[in-house]
N, C-alpha and C positions, 0 to 999 in steps of 0.2 A: 361805208358804203365806198366801193373802189372801184371805177372803169377802168380796164385796159383795153386797148385796141390792138387788133391785129391784121395781119395782111397775110390774109390764107390763098394760095392759088389751089386750084384742082382742077386736071385736065384743061393747063394753059388758061383758064377764068382767072379771075383776079376779083375777091371781094374784101374789104374793110369788114372787120366782126367785132363787135364789143362785147366785154363780158365783164358784169357787175354783178358782187356778190350778193345783192338784193334782187334784183331784177332778171337775171340769168342772160343768157346770150338772145344777142341782136344782130341782125346782117343791118351794119350801117348802110341807109339811105331807102330803107324795108320797114315795113309794118311789123315783120317776121321774127318771132323771136322762140326761144327754146331754152328748155329746162334739161342739164346733164348732169348727173351723178354718176361717178364712179365709182364700177360694182368690184373690181380688182385692177391688177396692174396692168390689164390691156382691154378690159372691158367698162363700155360706159353705154347708159339708158340714158334715151335723148327722146324726149315729149316735145313734138313741136306742132301745131297748128292741128291739135286733136289728134294725133299719130303719137305710135310709140315706135323706138328703134331700137336694137341691139347694136353698138359699132365697137368692132376689133379695130385697134387702134396699138403700132406697132414702131418703134422708133426707128429712124432708118436716115441716113444723109439727107440733110437737107430737110427733114419736118418727119412724116411718118407714113406708113402705110396702113391703108383701114380698109376695111370690109363693112359692107351691109346688106345682106339680099343681094349680091354680086359679084364679082371681080373685086381685086384688090385694086386700090387706087392711090396712085402718090399723091400724098399732100403735103404743099411748103407752107410752114408757119414761120411770121416774120414778127417779132415784137418792136417797140421804141427800141429798144435795149440795142437790141442784136441791129439794127438799122445803123444806130450809133457806133458800134463797136466794128462795124463791117466795112463807115466811113473813116473809121479812125485807122483802120487798117491798109483801107486806098489811098490815105495821106500819107502815112508811111511808106509806102512802097512808092507814090509819085516823089517823095523827098531824096530815094535811094541816087536819083541821078543828080539832087543838089546838094544844099548843103543844110536847109533848115529844115526842123520838125517842126511843122505846125499843127496848132490846137485844131480836131478835127468837129468842134461844137464849143459853143460859149460853156464855160464852165468855172470853176474855183481850182485853182491849184493845193493840192493838199500834200505834196510830198514830192521832193528832188530827189532822184536815186543815183544821180550822177556828181560830178564836181569838174569843174575845168581842167583839164590837162589830163583827164583819166582814158587809157584805152577802153573799147566799149566791143563786145561781140555782138552780132546780130541777133536778136532778138532779145535782149537786156533792156531790162526797165529801164525809164529814161526817167518818167515824172507823171506821178497820179492825179489825176485831175477828179474833180466829183462833177458829175450831173444830172439831177433831176433824184435826188440822194442814193446815188450810184456810185461807187470807184469804179474809174477807167486809168487802165496803165499803159501807158503810150510806152511802146517800144522802137527800139533799133531797129531801120530796114536794111542797117549793114553793121559790116565793122568798122569802127576807124577811132577818132580821137576827139573829146570835146572840146569845142574851140570856145564857147559862149555858152552861156547859160541865159535866156529873157525872162526866164518862169522865175516868178518869185511866189513864196508859200504864203498864204491867206491872199492874196491877190487875184482876181477874178480875171479870166482872160476870152478873149472873141473868137469866132471860132476864124481860122486863119490866119492867127496871130502866132509868130515865131515864138518854139520854146527853148527848143535847144539846138545849137548850130554845131555840125560833125565838120572835120575834116575828112 
């Protein structure tokens, strides 16, 4: 039994949705639930509150285009993982004007991909962190030279802790 929380935005309205492998889908903060079954690659069968729906969903930039009994609606879906990765990218982007690349979340340092003195290019992997049983590669926001490495393989880091310093 695994529950995953999603932030879903439809037409400017945001809601949290909990997906549970045994209990189905539940809108956070309400008693409303839904059973959802994938029919094919783009079609889903939904039963909620005694009503049956067929939903067609096509992956689009930032989420899906969905249609059921009406016009297509853009739906943005964000998971905890995508939020963490987005924050990691934001931390790296902010570091472009400074010199330190910071940990975007509490995590365990799994691997160092650079060494002190190494010349790097923008987008190159620097450090791999593990958080919530997922590996997240922290990449360089710009080209430069590695002047210091504070991260230690096997050691936990806190959010905002310096990992690598660039010149």
